C-alpha positions in Angstrom: 0.0 0.0 0.0 2.9 2.4 0.8 4.4 1.8 -2.7 1.2 2.6 -4.4 0.8 5.8 -2.4 4.3 6.9 -3.2 3.7 6.3 -6.9 0.8 8.7 -6.7 3.1 11.6 -5.7 5.7 10.9 -8.5 3.8 13.1 -11.0 3.9 16.0 -8.6 7.7 15.8 -8.3 8.0 15.6 -12.1 5.8 18.6 -12.4 8.1 20.6 -10.1 11.1 19.9 -12.2 9.3 20.6 -15.4 8.4 24.0 -14.0 12.1 24.6 -13.1 13.3 23.7 -16.6 10.7 25.9 -18.3 11.8 29.0 -16.4 13.7 31.3 -18.7 15.5 33.8 -16.4 18.2 32.8 -13.9 16.6 35.0 -11.2 13.4 32.9 -11.3 15.4 29.7 -11.2 17.4 30.9 -8.1 14.2 31.9 -6.3 12.6 28.5 -7.1 15.7 26.6 -5.8 15.5 28.6 -2.5 11.8 27.8 -2.1 12.1 24.1 -3.1 13.2 22.7 0.3 10.2 24.3 2.1 7.9 23.0 -0.6 9.2 19.4 -0.4 9.1 19.5 3.5 5.5 20.7 3.5 4.5 18.0 0.9 6.3 15.2 2.8 4.6 16.3 6.0 1.2 16.2 4.4 1.9 12.8 2.8 2.9 11.4 6.2 -0.3 12.6 7.8 -2.4 11.3 5.0 -0.6 7.9 5.1 -1.1 7.5 8.8 -4.9 8.2 8.6 -5.4 6.2 5.5 -3.7 3.1 6.9 -6.0 3.0 10.0 -9.2 1.4 8.7 -12.4 0.7 10.5 -12.2 -2.7 12.2 -14.9 -5.3 13.1 -14.8 -8.7 14.9 -17.5 -9.9 12.5 -19.3 -8.3 9.6 -22.6 -9.4 11.2 -22.0 -7.0 14.1 -24.1 -3.8 14.2 -22.6 -0.5 13.2 -22.6 0.7 16.9 -19.8 -1.9 17.6 -17.5 -1.0 14.7 -14.0 0.0 15.9 -12.4 3.3 14.9 -9.7 5.5 16.5 -9.0 5.9 19.4 -9.9 2.2 19.8 -8.0 -0.6 18.1 -8.5 -4.4 18.0 -5.3 -6.0 19.0 -4.0 -8.1 16.1 -1.2 -8.0 13.5 -3.2 -6.3 10.7 -2.8 -2.7 11.8 0.1 -0.8 13.4 -0.1 0.3 17.1 -0.3 3.9 15.9 -3.9 3.3 14.8 -5.0 3.3 18.4 -4.7 5.5 21.5 -2.9 4.0 24.6 -5.4 2.3 26.9 -8.0 1.8 24.2 -7.1 -1.8 23.2 -10.0 -4.1 22.4 -10.2 -7.8 21.6 -12.5 -10.3 19.9 -13.5 -13.5 21.8 -14.1 -17.0 20.3 -17.6 -16.0 19.2 -16.3 -12.9 17.4 -17.9 -10.6 20.0 -16.2 -7.3 20.8 -14.8 -7.0 24.3 -12.5 -4.8 26.5 -10.2 -5.7 29.3 -10.3 -3.1 32.1 -7.3 -3.1 34.5 -8.1 -4.7 37.9 -11.6 -5.5 36.6 -11.4 -8.2 33.9 -13.2 -8.5 30.6 -16.5 -6.8 29.7 -18.7 -7.1 26.6 -19.1 -4.0 24.5 -22.7 -3.2 23.7 -22.3 0.2 22.0 -19.6 2.8 21.2 -20.7 6.4 20.7 -17.7 8.2 19.1 -19.5 11.6 19.1 -20.5 11.7 22.8 -17.4 9.6 23.6 -19.4 7.1 25.6 -19.0 3.3 26.0 -21.7 0.9 27.1 -20.5 -2.4 28.8 -22.1 -5.5 30.1 -21.0 -8.8 31.8 -20.3 -11.6 29.3 -21.8 -14.0 31.9 -25.0 -12.0 32.1 -24.7 -11.2 35.8 -23.3 -7.7 36.1 -24.3 -7.3 39.8 -22.1 -10.3 40.8 -19.2 -8.8 38.9 -19.6 -5.5 40.8 -19.9 -7.2 44.2 -16.7 -9.2 43.5 -14.7 -6.4 42.0 -15.3 -3.5 44.3 -16.3 -1.0 41.6 -13.9 1.7 42.8 -11.2 -0.3 41.0 -13.0 -0.6 37.7 -11.7 2.7 36.4 -8.3 2.7 38.0 -5.4 2.8 35.6 -7.8 3.2 32.6 -8.8 6.3 30.6 -12.5 5.8 31.4 -14.8 7.3 34.0 -18.4 6.5 34.8 -21.2 8.4 33.1 -23.5 7.9 36.1 -22.9 6.7 39.7 -25.2 5.7 42.5 -24.8 3.8 45.8 -26.8 0.6 46.0 -27.5 -1.5 49.1 -27.6 -5.3 48.5 -29.9 -7.5 50.7 -30.3 -11.3 51.0 -33.9 -12.0 52.0 -36.0 -15.1 52.5 -38.9 -15.9 50.2 -41.2 -14.9 53.1 -40.0 -11.3 52.7 -40.8 -11.2 49.0 -44.2 -12.8 49.6 -45.2 -10.3 52.3 -43.8 -7.2 50.6 -46.2 -4.8 49.0 -43.5 -3.1 47.0 -43.3 -5.8 44.3 -39.6 -6.1 44.8 -38.1 -8.6 42.3 -34.9 -10.4 43.2 -31.8 -10.6 41.0 -32.1 -14.0 39.3 -28.4 -14.7 38.9 -27.8 -14.0 42.6 -30.9 -15.7 44.0 -31.6 -19.3 45.0 -34.7 -21.5 45.7 -35.3 -20.3 49.3 -33.8 -16.8 49.2 -33.5 -13.8 46.9 -31.0 -11.0 46.5 -32.0 -7.5 45.5 -30.4 -4.1 45.4 -31.9 -0.7 46.2 -30.8 2.9 47.0 -33.7 3.1 49.4 -32.4 1.5 52.7 -35.6 2.2 54.6 -37.5 -0.5 52.6 -36.4 -3.4 54.8 -36.4 -1.7 58.2 -39.7 -3.3 59.2 -38.6 -6.7 58.1 -35.0 -6.7 59.4 -35.4 -10.3 60.7 -36.1 -11.6 57.2 -33.2 -9.9 55.4 -29.5 -9.7 55.8 -27.5 -6.8 54.5 -24.7 -7.9 52.1 -23.0 -4.6 51.4 -23.0 -1.3 49.6 -21.4 -0.7 46.2 -21.3 2.3 43.9 -23.0 1.2 40.7 -22.4 2.9 37.4 -25.9 2.1 36.1 -28.1 4.4 34.1 -30.8 6.1 36.2 -34.2 4.5 36.0 -37.5 6.2 35.3 -38.9 5.5 38.7 -37.8 4.4 42.2 -39.3 0.9 41.9 -37.3 0.3 38.7 -34.1 1.4 40.4 -34.0 -1.7 42.7 -35.7 -4.2 40.4 -32.9 -6.3 38.9 -29.9 -4.1 37.9 -29.6 -5.7 34.6 -28.7 -2.5 32.8 -25.5 -1.5 31.2 -22.4 0.2 32.6 -21.9 3.6 31.1 -18.3 4.8 30.7 -16.8 7.9 29.1 -13.4 9.2 28.1 -11.9 12.7 28.2 -8.8 12.1 26.1 -8.4 12.4 23.2 -11.0 15.1 23.3 -10.6 16.2 19.7 -12.1 13.0 18.2 -15.7 13.6 19.3 -16.0 16.9 17.4 -14.1 15.4 14.4 -16.6 12.5 14.1 -19.5 14.8 14.5 -18.2 16.7 11.4 -17.9 13.4 9.5 -14.1 13.5 9.6 -11.5 10.9 10.4 -9.6 11.1 13.7 -6.0 9.9 14.2 -2.4 10.8 15.1 -0.7 13.6 13.2 2.6 11.7 13.2 4.5 8.8 14.8 6.7 11.1 16.8 4.1 12.1 19.5 0.5 11.6 20.6 -0.9 14.7 19.0 -4.3 14.0 17.5 -5.8 15.6 14.4 -8.9 15.5 12.3 -8.5 14.5 8.6 -10.7 14.0 5.5 -13.3 16.5 6.5 -15.9 17.0 3.8 -15.3 20.2 1.9 -18.1 22.8 2.5 -16.7 25.7 0.5 -18.2 26.6 -2.8 -16.6 25.7 -6.1 -16.4 28.0 -9.0 -19.2 26.1 -10.8 -21.4 26.2 -7.7 -20.9 29.9 -7.3 -21.8 30.5 -10.9 -24.9 28.3 -10.7 -25.9 30.1 -7.5 -25.4 33.5 -9.1 -27.4 32.6 -12.2 -30.2 31.1 -10.0 -30.6 34.5 -8.4 -29.8 36.8 -11.3 -32.1 35.2 -14.0 -35.3 35.6 -11.9 -34.2 39.1 -10.8 -33.7 40.1 -14.5 -37.1 38.6 -15.5 -38.9 40.4 -12.6 -37.1 43.7 -13.6 -38.1 43.3 -17.2 -41.7 42.6 -16.4 -42.0 45.6 -14.1 -40.4 47.8 -16.7 -42.7 46.5 -19.4 -45.8 47.1 -17.3 -44.7 50.7 -16.4 -44.0 51.6 -20.0 -47.3 50.1 -21.1 -49.2 52.0 -18.5 -47.4 55.3 -19.5 -48.1 54.8 -23.2 -51.8 53.9 -22.5 -52.2 57.1 -20.3 -50.6 59.2 -23.1 -52.9 57.7 -25.7 -56.0 58.3 -23.6 -54.9 62.0 -23.2 -54.4 62.5 -26.9 -57.8 60.8 -27.7 -59.6 63.1 -25.2 -58.0 66.2 -26.7 -58.9 65.1 -30.3 -62.5 64.3 -29.3 -62.8 67.7 -27.5 -61.6 69.5 -30.6 -63.9 67.7 -33.1 -67.2 67.7 -31.0 -69.3 70.9 -31.5 -70.4 72.3 -28.2 -74.2 72.0 -27.7 -76.1 75.1 -26.7 -77.0 75.1 -23.0 -80.6 74.4 -22.4 -82.4 77.2 -20.5 -85.3 76.2 -18.4 -88.2 78.7 -18.4 -90.7 77.9 -15.7 -92.9 79.8 -13.3 -92.0 81.1 -9.9 -93.3 79.1 -7.0 -95.3 82.1 -5.6 -97.1 82.4 -8.9 -97.9 78.7 -9.0 -99.2 78.9 -5.4 -101.6 81.7 -6.5 -103.5 79.4 -8.9 -106.8 78.1 -7.4 -107.0 74.7 -5.8 -110.1 72.5 -5.3 -110.9 69.4 -3.3 -113.0 66.7 -5.2 -116.1 65.6 -3.6 -117.7 62.1 -3.6 -119.1 62.8 -7.1 -115.6 63.6 -8.4 -117.0 66.4 -10.5 -114.4 68.7 -12.0 -114.6 72.6 -12.0 -114.8 72.4 -15.8 -117.0 69.3 -16.4 -117.3 70.0 -20.1 -113.7 68.6 -20.6 -114.9 65.2 -19.4 -111.5 64.5 -17.9 -111.4 61.6 -15.5 -107.6 61.1 -15.3 -104.7 63.5 -14.6 -103.1 64.3 -18.0 -99.6 64.3 -16.4 -99.5 61.1 -14.2 -102.5 59.5 -16.0 -103.8 58.6 -12.6 -107.6 58.5 -12.0 -109.1 61.3 -10.0 -110.4 60.1 -6.7 -112.6 61.7 -4.0 -110.8 64.1 -1.7 -107.9 64.5 -4.3 -106.6 68.1 -4.3 -106.5 69.6 -7.8 -105.0 72.8 -9.2 -106.7 74.7 -12.0 -104.7 76.8 -14.5 -106.4 80.2 -15.1 -107.7 81.1 -18.6 -107.8 77.5 -19.9 -109.3 76.0 -16.8 -107.6 72.6 -17.1 -107.2 70.7 -13.8 -104.4 68.5 -12.6 -103.1 66.9 -9.4 -101.4 69.6 -7.3 -98.1 67.7 -7.1 -98.0 66.9 -10.8 -98.8 70.4 -12.1 -96.6 72.2 -9.6 -93.6 70.2 -10.7 -94.5 70.8 -14.4 -95.0 74.6 -14.1 -91.7 74.9 -12.3 -90.1 73.7 -15.6 -92.6 74.9 -18.2 -94.6 78.1 -18.3 -97.5 76.6 -20.3 -100.4 74.3 -19.7 -99.6 70.6 -20.3 -102.8 70.1 -22.3 -103.4 73.2 -24.4 -99.9 74.7 -24.2 -101.4 78.1 -23.4 -99.3 80.3 -21.2 -101.1 81.1 -17.9 -100.6 84.4 -16.2 -97.1 84.8 -14.7 -98.0 87.2 -12.0 -100.3 87.0 -9.1 -101.8 90.4 -10.0 -102.9 89.1 -13.4 -104.4 86.1 -11.9 -106.4 88.2 -9.5 
C-alpha cells in the first residue's frame, strides 16, 4: 500500500522539475531553488499525515456485528493487521471466540461492549456472563476505572440485601430479586432506598453497599428491580475526536513522533467556481425577469395614459359644443296663487265640459278628496303635485300649451 501511495506523488515531483526547466530567467530559477526545500518539506509532512490516517481502517470482529460496535480511532483491535499507531494508549479491544467485541479493564477483567458512541465519547458495557451485579460485588467498583482512561457516566450507591422468600411474599412493593444471585429459598436485590427493609429486618441480611455505574431508572421501583442495565463509561482524552466524528471527519495521530491527535478528510463545505456560478445565475435570472416585467408594465401604462390623453384632446376639438338648455318655468309664488279644489264624492271637476277623469300628467284616475289645481284662462285641472312640478319647468299648460298668467296680479 505504501508503494502505491508513493507512486501517486511521483507526477507532482516531475511537475516541479518541469516548472524549473521551463523558467527562462536565472533569477526565477534561483528563487525557485530557494523555495524548493520548504515545498518538499511541506508536501512530505502532508503525505505522512495522510498515510497515517489512510492506513488505519475501521475494524470489526464480524461483519454481522451492528454499526454501533465497529471499531475506529482511538480504539483498536489487538492483532497483526494494523500498526499500534492506529489506536490511542489504553483503548485496546479484543475479539472472543464467538467474534464478539470485548474490552479488558485493569483490575476488573473482561466486559462485553454493547455500544460505542464516538461523538459523545461514551461506552456501554455488560457482563459476558449476564450477571453484572455479581461482577460489581466481587470487583469493588472503585477499582473498575483505576489505571484506565475511562470514567463512569452515572454513579449511584446501591444496598444489597439477602432475604428469605417470606419477605418477597409479604412485601407490597413488588420487589423482584436478581435472578443470577438468588436461589430457591432466598432472593437478593439491590436498592438505593435503605428504609424499605427496616420493618422486616429479621427476614433480610445486608450484604454490602457498592457504587453502581448504572443508568438512572424512570422510577424508584425500577431502580432496585434487577440491575440488569449497562455500565456507562466515558473518556476525556483524546477530546478532539468527538467533534471530528460529528463533522464526519477521520480522527488519528498527526505523526509517529508524538501523541498529538488531528482530524482529517473533513468534507469540503466551500463553494466551487461552478457552484458559485450556478448560485449566481439562479438569483440573477429571476431578478432580471422580474425587472423586465416591471419595466414593461410601467412603459405600457405610461403609453396607455398618453394615448388616452391624446384621444380626449382630439375628441374635444372635433365635437361641436351643444347650446346650453335654458329652463323657463314659473315662480313658486305664482304657482301657489293658482286656485285649488278638493274633489267631492261625485268627483265632478270645476270644468266638467272637458270630461277628464284622469290627470293628464300622471295619468292617474281622479279620486274623491284629491286636491287639484286649476290653471287660469284655460281651466284645465291637474293633481297639485303633478302640475306644480310641471310649471316649475314649463310656463305653459300641459294640455293646451297656453301660457297662464305669470303674475299674481294678473291672476287676480
